[in-house]
N, C-alpha and C positions, 0 to 999 in steps of 0.2 A: 177418334184420335186421342192419344194421351198427350196432354200439354202441361208443362210446368207453369206455375204462376209467375208472371214477369215481375221484375223488380219494380216497386212502387216509385213513381216519378211525379214530380211537380209539373203542373201544366206547362207544356211547351219547353220545358227545360231539358228533358232527356237525361237527367242524372238523379240518383237517389238523394232524398232530403238529407242535408247535413254532410254530404260527401264532399271531400276536397277534390282537387283536380286529378290527383293520382287515383283515388277511388273511383271517380267518374270514368276514368279511362278503362277500367276493368269491371264496369258495372255488370255486364252480362256474365262474366266469369264468376263474380261474387254471388249473383242472384240465381243462377241456374246450374245445379250440379250436372244435369244432362249436357248442357252446352260445354261445360268444362271438359267432359269426356270427349265430346265431338271435337273440340278445339285441339286437344292433345292428339287425337287421331289424325286430324288434318295436318298438324305440325309434322308428324312423321311421314305421312303420305306425301306431302309436298317436298319434304326433304329427299325422299327417294326419287321423286320426279325431277328435281333440279339437278341432283347428282348424275342421274342417268342421262339427262339432256346434254349436259356438258361433256360427259365422257364419250357418249356415242357420237356426238357431233365432232369431237376432236378426232376420234378414230376414223370417221368417214373422210374427213378432209385430209388427215395424215396419210390415209391409204390411197385416195384418189387424186388429191391436189386439184380438185375441180369444184368450182363454185356451183356449177349446174348440177352435178351429181349430189352435192351437199343439199341443194334445194330439193332434188327429187327425194332424197332420204327424209327431209323435213316434211315434205308433202305427204309421203306415205305414213309417217309416224302420226301426223295430225289428221289423217283422213277419217278416223272414227268419229270426229266431231260432227260429221255429216249425219250421224245417227241421232243427233240431238233431239229432233222432234219425237222420235220413237221412245227415246230415253225419258223425255218429258211425260209422255203418256204412261209409261211404267211408273214414274214417280207419283203421278196422280192416282194410280190404280193399285199399287202394291205397297207393302211395308218398306219405308225408306231406309230404315236402319239395316234391314237384312239385305237390301240392294247394295248398300255401301260395304257391308261385310263380304258379299260375294265379289265385289270389285277389288277389295284388298287381297283376297285370297288368289284371285286370278293374277293380279300384279305380282304377288309374291312368286307364284309359279313361273310367270313369264321372265322375271329378272333372274331367277335361279337358272333357267335354261340358257339365257344369254351369257350370264357370268360363267357358266360351265363351259360353253363353247369358246369363250375368250380364253379361259384357263387352258383349254386343250389346243389353243392355237388356231382354231377354226373361225377366223374373223374376216372372212371374205366380205366384199361389199354386199352381196346378196344376203348373207347371213345377218348383217347389221340391219339391212332394210326390213327383213322378216321379223327380227327382234324388236325393232322400233314399232312396227305395226302391232305386234302382240301386246306390247306395253301400252300403246295408245288405246287399244280396245279396253283396257282396264281403267284408264284415267278419264278419258273424255265423257263416255256415256254415264258416268256416275255423278257428273256435276249437277244436273237438275235436282236429283235427290238430295245432294249435299247442301245446295242452296236453299231448297224448300224446307229442309229439316231445321235450319237455323231459325226461321220465322216460327215454326212450330214450337220451338223450345224457349224462345226469349220474348215473343210478342212484338208488336209493331213499334212501340216507343223506343225499344232497345235495339231495333234492327240495324240502324246505322252503326251503333257501337259494336254490335256483334260482327257485322261484316267487316268493319275496320280491324277488329281483333283477328278475324280470319285472314285478312290481307297482311296483318302484322306477322302471323304465323308463316305465311308464304314468304314474306320478305326476310324473316329470320333464317329460314332454310335457304333462301337465295344467297344470304351472306355466308352461311356455313357450308352448304352443299357444294357449290362450285369451288370454293377454296380447298375443301377437303379433297374433292375429286381431282383438282389440278395437282395438289401436293402429292396425292397417292399415285397419280400417273407418273410424276417425275421421280418419285422415290421407289415405287414398287411395280408400276405398270397398271394398265387399264383394268385387268381382271379384279384386282383388289378393290378398286373404286366401285366396280359394279357390285361386288359382294356387300359393300357397305350399304348400298341402297336396298339390297335384299333384306337386311336386318331392319331397316327403317319401316318397310312395309309390314313386317311381322309385328312390330310394336303397334303400328296403326290398327291392325286387326284386333289385337288384344285390348286396346282402349275402347273399341266399339262393343266388345262382348257384353259389358253390363247393361247396355242400352237395348239389347235385343228384344226385350219384352215391352218397350215403351214406344215402339214405332206406330205409324199410322196403319190402321186396319180398315179395309173397305168392306162394308156390310152389304149383303145382298148380291145380286148379279150385276157386275159392272157393264157399262156400255161397250159395244164392240170397239176394237182399237181404232179402226178407220174413222168411225163416227166421232170418237174422242179427239182424234187428230185434226179432223176438219173443223170441229167445233172450237177447239183451242186456237187454231189459226184465225178463225173468224173473230173470236172474242178479243184476241190480242191486237190484231192488225187494224181493227176498226177504231181503236183508241189513238187519237193523234199524238198524245204524250208518249204512250208506250211505243208506238211506231217510231217516234223521233229518237227515243233512247236506243232502240234496236238499230237504227240507222247509224248512230255514233259508233256503236259496237262494230257494225259492219265496216264502216270506213276505217277505223283503227286497225282492224284485222286484215284489211286489204293492203293498207299503205305502210304500216309501221311494224306490227308484230312479226311479220315474216323476216324483217331485217334483224330483229333481236334474236329470234329463234334460229335463224339459219346462217347469218353472216358474221356473227361475232368472232368465230375463229379466223375469218379472213381479215377483219379489222385488226385483231391481235397479232396475227402472224405476219401479214404483208404490210399493213400501214404503220404499225407501231413496233414491230420487231420483237414481240413477246413470245415466250414459250407457253407450255400448257399451264404452268403455275401462274404466269402473268395473266393469262386469260381468266383463270379462276378468280384472281384478285380484281380484275376489271369487272367481272360480273358481281363480285362481292360489293363493290362500290355502289352498283345499282341497287343491290339488296339493302344496303345500309340507308340509302336515300329513301327507298320505299318503306323501310321500317319506320323512319322518322315521320314520313308523310302519313302512314296509316295510324301511328300513335297520335298524331295531331288531330286527325279526324275522329278517332275514338274519344278523345278528350272533349270534343265539341258536343257529343251526345246527339240529341234530337234537334240539331241546329236548323236555322232557316236558310233558304236559298241553296238547297242542295243541287238543284238543277243548274244554277249559275256556276257553282264550283265545278260541276261535272263538265259543262261545255267549255268554259274558259280555261280550266286547268288542263283539259285534254289538248286544247289548242297550244298552250304553252309547252306541253310535252312534245308536240310535233316540232315546234320551233327549236327546241333544245337538240332534237335529233339532227336537224339540219346543221346546227353548229358542230355537233360531234363529228358528222361526216366530213367536215372541212379540216378537222384538227389532225396534225401530225406530231403533236407534242404529247409525250406520255403523261406528264403531270396534268396538263390541261384536259386530256381525254378522261383521266380518272375523275377529275372534278366535275366534268360535264356528265359523266355517267352517273355520279351521285345525284346531280340535279335532275337528270332524267328519271331516276328512281323516285325521287321526291315527288315530282309532278305526276308520275304514273299512278300514284295512290288515288288521286282524284278520279281518275278513270276506273281503275280496278275495283275500288270500294263502291263507288256510287252507281256504276252501271247495274249491278245486281240490286242494290237498295232501291233505286228508282223503279226498276222493273217490277219488283215485288210490291211496291207501294201503289203502283198505278194499275194493278190487275186484281181481279176478283180471286178469293181464296181457292175456289174449285178449279181454277185453270193456272195456278202459279207454277206447277211443275211443267206444264206445257209452255208457259211463257219462258221459263229458263231453258227449255228444250229449243225454242226458237233462238234464244241467245246463243246456245251452243252451236246451232246451225250457222248463225252469223259468224261466229268464231271459226266455224268449219270451212269457210271460204279460204282460210289461210293456206291450205295445201295448194290450191290453184293459184292463189296470189304468189306463193313462194316460187312456183314454176315460172310465172311471168316475170317476177323481179329477178329470179336467177338468170333468165335469158337476157334481161336488160343489163344485168351486171356483167355478163360475158361480153356484151357489146360496148358499154360505156364505162364499166367499172363499178365496183360496189359503192364507192364514196359518192359518185354522181347520182346513182340510183337512190341511195338513202337521203341525200340532200333534197332531191326533187320530191320524194315521197313525203318528207316532213313538211315542206312548203305547201304541198297540195292538201295535206290534212288540215293545216291551219286555214286555208281558204275554204274548205268544206265546212269547218266548224263555225267560222264567222258568217258564212251564208246561212247556215242552219239557225244561228242565233237571231238573224234578221227575219227569217221566214217563220220560225216557231218561237216567238218571244215568251210564250207561256212556259216553255221548258226552262228557260233561263231564270224565270221568276218562281219556279216551283219550289215549294218548301216541304209539303207533306206533313207539316207540324199540325197536330190536332185533327187530322183528317180521319174519317172513319175507316 
């Protein structure tokens, strides 16, 4: 494997010697040219994903006016996450850079087809579902390779910083993508917004091109896929800390992420009386909060008590969702969404950081594949929450889901206190 030399750090500090707070926040970008290219690629890849998520979700709800059909669409679009374990094996077996390039090319082709269908007026519900599935096949299975490549490029001490910067990229696009998508729907219609995300995938692919000769190369004859899969499961799940991290990911994706992914058009249109542009700005507030939270974590560097921030920050995130579900005030909802984005950074950044830190190098791709599988329960959870929303309403469903996540996290903190105390600083 080709690996760039990580930025030199002082013991336990997680920042370059002599660096100020601003330089410490971008330590990985300054120290690794390869990570800079990957970060730019991620920036545009996530931009396309956020734009298409908002536009397609709006089109589905506007066409069907059904929370359940919106949940079905979300479930189908996210179903490729169930391929996470296989994608993890591929990440440990093949060149990670070339896997990401293939994913970008597939995403580009998929969005071109969906945008062309929308331009031609062929936007039936079935076509939107098929398009969502095709785009999901490009996005989700690439995540284990994307996450493992970060550690390959920056090293362990800069891992928290690099993952925070990746989350920063995601939140920057969460700010821009939905706002641009909503404005384009209002001004020019949905096809124009879809074409924008097409160009973003093209730039993502171009940014990866210089890295094509620096990826991981497996020498000799690799193990059979099934043996690698079983071995990865065993290695990851026998670690109490790693299993606890995966459990938090599972709980969050059962209880809250389906609400954000599937029901935001309902909150915007029915509870708050917002149009497509208003929905875009509501999601933008979440992106701004996440941007601030990710930047704060990046500035901390290789800080202590990563596990405590992960568990307690995720619990606070759930509590804020319960408050948002009760709000019928537009200004308050915008403020709460910004706070939700802020606290989501502790979950989004640290779930991957902790997973990589608590697993052995040879199974890290498969560990991230299991993480993707835990995220992959979201389609089934979306169906369940969609059925509940039809019966008791979206607000009640989201309120109870947030409270349940808080209870789960507090119970986990009591049962696995070593996760709350975990720092990973100076560990081998």
